[in-house]
N, C-alpha and C positions, 0 to 999 in steps of 0.2 A: 504494500500500499504506499502511495507517495505522500510525502509531508504536506501539510498545508501550512502555506507561508502567510502569516496574518500580520499585518501593520496596523496597529491601533494607536490613535492619538485622541486622548480625552484629557481635557485640561479644566473645564469649568463646567458649572452647572448649566444644563442647556435652558435656553430661553426661546421664546417664539419668535421666529423670523421667517419672512418669506425667503424662498430660494428658487433657483431655476437650474435648468439642465444644460450641460456642455456636449458637444459632439465628441464621441469617441470612436474608435475603430469597431468594427464588428464583433471582434473576440473580446472586447472590454465592455462591461456594462457599467454604467454610471448612474447611481440613483441619488437623486437629490430629495431627501426625505424632509419632513417638516422639522423645526427647531434646528435648523442650520446644520443638518448632517449631510455630508458628501460621502458616498460609498462608491468605490469601484471594485469589481470582480472580475476576473479572468479565470474561468474554469479549466482552460487549457493548461495554464501554468499553475493553477491552484493557490492563487494568492486573492487577498481581500485587503483593501485599504479603506479605513473608516475615519473620517476627520470629524469630531463633534467640537465645535468652537464657535461660540456665539460671534456674529460679526465676519467671520473668515469668509464665507461666501460672498457677501457684498463687497469686501476687500478685493477678493479674488477678481470680480467682475469689473470693479471700478478703478483700481489702483495697479494691480499686477501687470507686468508686461504680457502682451497677448501670446497665445501658443504659437511656437514657431519662431519667437524671438531669440531663445537660446537653443544651442544644438542638444541633443539627448546626451552626448558625451560631456558637455558642460554640466548638465543637470545631474548626471550620475556621479561625476567628481565631487561637486559640491555637496550633494547628499550624503555622499560617503564620509565625508569630513563632518557635517553636521550631525549625523547619526551616531558616528563614533563619539563625538563629544556629549551628545544628549545622553547615550548610555552610560557613559562615565559619570555624569552628573546623577543619574538615576541610583546608581549604586553608592553614591556618597551623600545621604541626606543629611548628614551632620554638617555639610558645608553648603550644599544646594537646596533651596526651598523644595521639599518633597511635594508641597501643593502643586508645583510647576512641572517637576519631573516624576511623575507618578508611575509610569510603565515604560520598560524599554521597548525599542522599536527593532523588529527582526528584519534588517535590511542586508542582504547579501550582494556585495558588489560584482560578484560573478554571474548572477542571473540578470538576464534582460527583462524588466520588468515592463518595458515599453515606454513610450513618450509620456503618456497621459499620467501614469503613476509617478514618475519622476517629476514632472511639472507641478503636480499637486504637492508632493513632499517638500520641494524646493520651496515653492511659494508659501506654504504653511510655515517652513522654518524661518523665512524672511518675516512674514506677519507675526509669528511668536516672539521673535527676538525685538521687533519694533514695539509690540504691544506691552511686553513684560520687561524691557529695557535689559535685555540679556544678550550676551555676545558668545555665540557657540564657536564661530571660526570666521578669521578674516574681517574684512569690512562688510558691514550690513548695509545694503541699500536703505537710505532714508525715505521709505514710501509711505 
């Protein structure tokens, strides 16, 4: 049986917000559920991304650079650094706020998750760093 790769980011109590859907490839299904939840699943690779964060979907639509602005290689490289530091902070609750870094992220840089997954993770990391005044890696675009 193949392992299920699950990337789950939950940071805040969910509040009601309207959300909208984005276009993704036919092998990836994105659901934008109520309460500002974005979910992408790819049954072929057996992964799932769930982002529950009030305000993220609105920020993604209004502030983030559009899909295609960055290459997938760029997004994968940045995500690898961001996730490594994120997971480091999850395991050090005495130093970093455990209310911000609740769960580790299972991100394997040797797996091709596709553009949409990397785009959402990257943009979430930018959103998170700006919203919570955190610096995970390098310069954070002030958006």
